[in-house]
N, C-alpha and C positions, 0 to 999 in steps of 0.2 A: 811615151809620155803616160804618167799615172793618171787615172780618172780620180776626181775629187771624192773624198770619203763620203760626200752627201748624196752621192748617186744612190738611188733607190732601186729596189728589186724590179720594179715593173719597167723602168727605163732599161736596165741592163738585159731584161728578157726581150725587149722589143728590138732585136737585131733582124735585118731583112732576112727572109728565107723564102724562097720561091719553090713551092711544091712542084716536083717533076722537072726541075731545072736540070740543065746538062751540067757535066763536070766543070765546064769553063765558067758557067754563070753561077755556080753554087757558091754561097758565102764561104769565106775562108775562116769564118768563126763557128765553132761548135758549141752548143749549150746543152749543159746537163741539169736536169732537176735533181738535186742531190738531197733526198728526203730526211735525212739525219743531219742536224746542224752541228758542225764541228765547233769546239769552243776554244781551241788552242792550236797553235802551230808548233808548240814546244813538243818535239818528239822523244824527250828524255824521261818525262815525268809520267807517274802512274796516273791512269784514268783517261777517259774519252778516246781510247784507242778504236773502238769499233766505230765510233762516229766519224773519225778523221782519216782512217787508214786508207781509204780510196783516194783522198786528196794527197796525202803523203806520197803514194806510190807514183804520182805524177812527176815528182822531181827528187825524191830520195830513193836509194837503192841499199840493199843489204848483201851480206856475203853470199847468201844462198836463198833459194826461194822454194816454196812448198809446191808439191804437185798437186795439191788440193784433194788428195785421196786419204791422206794419213799414212801413205806407204813409203814415202821417200821424198827427196829433195833434188833440186836442180840447180846448176851453176848460176851465180849472180855476179857480184864483184869478185868472187873467188872462182877460178876455173876448175879447181880440183882440190881435194882435201884428203888428209890421212888421219885416222882415228887410233889412239892409244888402245891396244887390246884390253888393257885394264880400265879404260874409261876415265882416264885423269886428264887428257888434253886431246885437242884437235890441232892439226898443222894445216894451214890454209895456203895454197899457192894462188897469188893474186893476179888479176887481169891487168895486162900492161896497155898502155896507150889511152887510158881513160883520163878525162879532165873533168874538173868541177866547174860550176857555172861561172866561177870567177877566173877561170883559166888556169888554175893551179892543177898540177898533175896529181893523180890518185896513186898512192903507194902505201906501204907498211905502216908509216908515221900516222896516216890518218885512222887506220884501224886501232893502232895503239892508243891514240888520243881519245878516240870514241869510247873504247871498252874500259880505259883507265877511269874516265869520268864515272861510268857506272859502278866500278869497284870502289872509288873514292866516295860515292853517294848513294850506297846501296839502300839506305833507308827511304829515299824517294825516287830511286830508279824504277821506271816502268818495267824495263825488261828484267831487272833482278827480282823484283817483288813478284812478277807474274810467272817468270819462267826459270830463273837460274840463280837462286840464293847462294849457291856454292861457288860461284865464280871467284877465282882466287888471283889470277894474274894474266897479264898479256905481255908478250915480249916479241920484239922484232928480230927475226932471225937473218934477214937481208932485206934489200929494198922491196922485194915482192913475195916475202914469206913471213908469216907470223905464226906463233903458237899462242893458244888460248887455254889456260887450264883451271882445274877445279881442286877444291879442298877435300872432295870425295868423289868416288866414281859417278860419272853422270852420263848414263846410256841415252838420255833423251836431250842431249844438247842441241840437236838440229833445230829445236823448236825456238830458243832464243836467237840462234844464229840467223834464222830466217825473219826475225822480228826486230832486231836492232838496226836502225838505220845509220850509215856512216857519214860523219861530219868532216869537213875540211879543216885539218888540224891548226894551221896558222890563223886562219879567220876566227875559229872558235876560240882559241886562246886569247885573241885580240879583243873579240866583241863580247864574249860571255853570252848571257842570255839575250843580248840584242842580236846574236846570230839568228834567232828565230823570227825576227821581223821580216816581212815579205821582201824587202829590198835587198835582203841578205839570203838567208835560207839556202846556202849553196849545197846543192846535191849534184849527183852525176846522171840523173835520169833524162828522158827525152823531152822534158818540158821544165821551164824555169818559172818559179813562183814570182808573180808580179804584184798581186794584191791578195789581201785577206781582209774583207770587209765583214766584220762580225754580224751575224745574222742576215747578211744579204748575199755574199758570193765570194768565191775564190777565183782568181783570173790567172792563167798560165799562158805563156807564149812558147813557141817551139824552139827547141834547142838544137840549132843546126850543126853543132859540133858534137852531137851525141856519139859515143863510141860504137853502138850498135849500127845495123844496117837499116834501121827503121827511120823513115823520113814521112811525116805525115803530110797530107794535103793541107790540113788546116794550120793556120798561122797562130790561133789562139783558141783557147778552150775556157768557158766559164762553167764553174760549178755553183749553181744557184742554190742557196739555203732555202728550199721551199718545201715546207712540210704540210701544207694544205693541199691535199690530194686532188680535189675537184678542180682547184685553180690550175694545178699543173697539167691535168689532163686537157683542160680547156686550151691551155698554151700549146700543147702538143698538137691539138687539132687544128689550131690556127696557124701552126708553122713556126712558133716562136721557141720550141724546146725540141731537141733532138733525141735525148735519151732521158728516161725516168728511172732512177734507181733508188730503192728505199729498202733499208734493212728489214728483212722479213718479207719483202715484196709489196706490191700494190694491193690495197684492200680489194678483195675479189668481188665484193658486191658493187664495185665501180666499174667493173671491166665491160659492162654493157655500154658504157659511154664511148667506147672505141668502136662500136658497131657502125658500119658504113665508112670507115677509115682504114680498114685492114688492108687495103691494096697499096697503102703507103706507110703504115705503122705495123711493125711486126711485134706480136706479144710472145715473150719467151717464157715457157713454163717448165719449172723445175721441181722435183722432189729433192729436197736437199738432206744433208746429213745432221743438220742442227735439230735439236729437240727442245720442246718447252717442258718444264717441270715445275712443281711446287716444292719449295723449300720449307721445312717446318722448323719452328722454334722448339728444340728438344731439351732445353735447359731444365735442371732439376726444378720440379714444381710446377713447370708449365704443362698445360693440358696434353700436349703432344709428346712430353716425356713417357707417357704410357703407350706401349706398342699397340695396345688394342684400340686406342683412339686413332693412332696413325692408320691402322688396317681400315678402320671404319671409314675414314676420310677417303682412302683410295678406292674401296669398293663402291663408294657412293657416286663416283664420277663416271658418267656415261661417255666415254672418250669418243666413241664412234658418232654418237649423235652430235656432238660438238664439232667434230670434224666435218660431218655432212652438212649440217645446218648453219654454222657460223664461219668456219674457216675456209673450207672450199678445196679447190683443185690441189693435189699433191700432199695433202695433210692426211696422215695415217696414225692410228693409235699406236702407242709405244708398245714394242715387243721385247722388252728387257731394257737393261740400263744402257746398252751400247746399240747404235744403229746396226742393221744386219751386214753392212759392207765392212764393218770393222772386225778385225781378227779377234777381237776380245768378246764378241757377241756370244751370248749364251741363250740358245732358243728356249732352254727349260725355264727361264725367267719370266716368260710370257704370262703365264696363268696368274701371277700376282697382280696383274694389272687388269683382271676382267671386271666387268660391272655386275655387281651383286647387291642391290640396295637392302634386301631382305637380311643378308648376313651382315651388312653395315649397321642395320638398325640394332641387331642382336648384339654385335660386338660393342657398340657404343653404350647400350643399356647396361652391359655387363662390365663395363670399363669404370675407371675412377673419374670420368668427366662429370662435372657437377653443374653443367649449363653455363659456364662462363661465356659472356659475349666475346666473340672473336672478330678479328678484322683481317681481310686479305689486301695485300699491297701488291701492286704491279708497276713496272717502269714502262714508259711510253714507247719504247722501241719493240716490245713484244707484239706479234701480229694480233690485231683485234683485241687488244689486252682488256679493254673495258668490257666489252661484250662477253668475252671468255670468263672473266672473273665473275660477272653478274650471273652467267649460267652456272658456274662452279658453286658460288655461294648458294644459289636456289637449290642444287642438287644436295648439297651439304645440310641445308635446312630441312629438306624432305626426310633425312634419316635422324634428325634430332639435334644437329648442331645449331647453336645460336650465333649466326653471322649477322653482326649488326652494322658492319661498314665494309665498303670496297673503296680502296684508294688508288688513284692513277696519279703517279708522281714522275717527275723528271729524273734523269739518270743521277744527278748530283745528290739529290735528296734521297733517292733509293740507296745509293752506296753508303751514304752517312748513316742511315737509319739501320741498315743491315749490319754495319760494322759493330754497332753497340747493342745488337739484338733487340731493336725496338720494332718488334713485328711479332704476329702470330704465325702466319704463313705468307709467302709471296710467290708470285709467278715470274719466272725468269727463262733465260735461253742458255743452252749448253755452249761451252766455248768451241772454237773450230776443231775439226775432226782430229787433227794431229796434235792438238793441245789438250784435248779433253782428260786423258788420264793424268797428265802432269799437273795442269792448273787446278782441275777440280779436286783432285787428291791433295795437292798441297794446300788448297783452300780448306779441306777438311782438317788436316793437321793444324794449321795456323788460325783456323776459325775466322778466316776474313769474310765468310759468308753469315757470321754472327749466329749460327744455329745452336751453339752450346754443345756440341757433340761430345759424348762421353762414352764412346764405344771403343774400348781398349783392343778388342780383336781387330776392329777395322783399322786402327792406328797401327798395329803391329804388321798387319799385312802391306799397308801403304809404305811404311818404313822399309820393309824387306824388298819391295818391288823398286825403290828408288836406286838402290845399289846393285840390282840384278843386271848383269851384263849379258847373259844368255838371252836372245830375243824370244826363243820358245818358252823358256821358264818365265820370263817377264810377261809374256802374253797370258800365260796360265794364271799368274798372280793377278793381272788386270781382270781377267774374267771372274776370278774369285772375289776380288773386291767389289765389282759390279753386283754379283749375286749377293754379296753380304748387304749392300746397301738395298737391294730389292726385298731381301728376306726381312731385313728389320724395318723396312719402309722408313729409313732414316739415313741422312737428313732430307733426302730428295724422294719425291713421288714423281716418276716420269709420267708424262701425259700423252704426247704425240710427237710425231716427226714433222718438221715444217715443210709445206709446199711454198712455193714463191712465183710470182708472175712479174716480169719486168717488161718495159717497152722501149723501142727505139725505132727511129725513122728508117725505113728501108733505104739502103745505100750508105748509111753510116755504119761502119764495120770496125772491128777491133776492140769494141766494148764487149768484155768477156765475163759472163756470169757463171760461177763455178758451183758444183755440187755441195760444197762445204759451206755455202751461203755467202762467200765473199764475192766481190766483183772487182775488177780493175779496168782502167780506162786509158791506160798510158800508151797503148798502141792504137788508139783511135785514129781513123782516116776516113777518106770518102771513096767509095767504089760504085760509080754509076751503074755498072753491070749487076749489081746486088739490089737494084731497086725493085 
């Protein structure tokens, strides 16, 4: 039975949990505090993917999955695949014996219907806008084989194939957008979507017909949309929350609240591959169109000080455009990000900057975004910049303003590790970041990389592109690599936190031996 929509967060969080209980006594309900509020259950459209992806993974699945290192992919609804040597198509061999939550069998027709929607609606398709603008066709070869092709060679097609969720074709055709209401939302995953109460919670029930060998101890899982961190930590300490996940991790100045409870609550500390950066408005006539102004801004920022005094465990100053684990990292780029305020003052004094007041914008998913921006603003002021405003805005406002270039500089987070070269570089070409880039050398390198099939040559192009961004300080100035801390009750296992900054919870279960 569905709970009434009027249920409030506090009531839903107050599910019985006896600390130290045996497996037989342990509640069959798991509760996550999901610190990023999803706005939509519609997996087709552009936007809000970061906030909702962990929830979607509970009940939807994709053809392949990322290994979270940027180096490769693993089977999902496809058990194997073949890639055209010239990069024009992939052939997928699909998993047999899979059923959707409405009981319908999964086969090639579902893949065709899903990908055809993206082809027919490419102007609003999240998958195509972000990852695969050259998707041209999808065709059924037989019941369990499909070919997906492109209008130009696409050596990075693995990224969208791990990001586009597969729908049940007959129900989607019949229901249209109603398909994404919680009572439908038919996927193939180990959990069934039961409720999505905006601003309060998502509720999932266990799928006992799941094709895999996973069967959770839990009957249901709640994702609480709980963004106030001290309240979540208090709920964990009282036994009402089992897992606390927040994009970017828990604010580290709150970790002392867990003191005295670490015998039953585990803190997971990671250095992730995600990086924070400032994107500059480099449009003609803007202050940052002058490279000397851009250099001054970069040299003015004491990255190490901010990591040590504001951000905390796992945060390290940027050492080039790409993280060190990436094959495209160039250690020679590190020197560009050094702290040199005297040089910054001289560069700014000799530049075209006329003292125009500037504003820093940040979106509220960046770790310690307001504190970081205030510190950066103060450092910029010390070398001569007139920073008169720091704005912390929601994701929707942030995206709307950057699309039209309504900013001077903003703080943001790099895409996931396997998607960074493709999404960020496509964003440069299409200027979806609103920076007004006019670097033809950069554009030519990016276009060359898009069609390069040889992995070694493509890696060298990526390295060159990253170095070009570093040398020109445009449009991004890298700041630091993110650290993250998450929390879960000991004995709750299967909640996985990955080095690329992602987390997934679809394999969550209870293991009393792990307490």
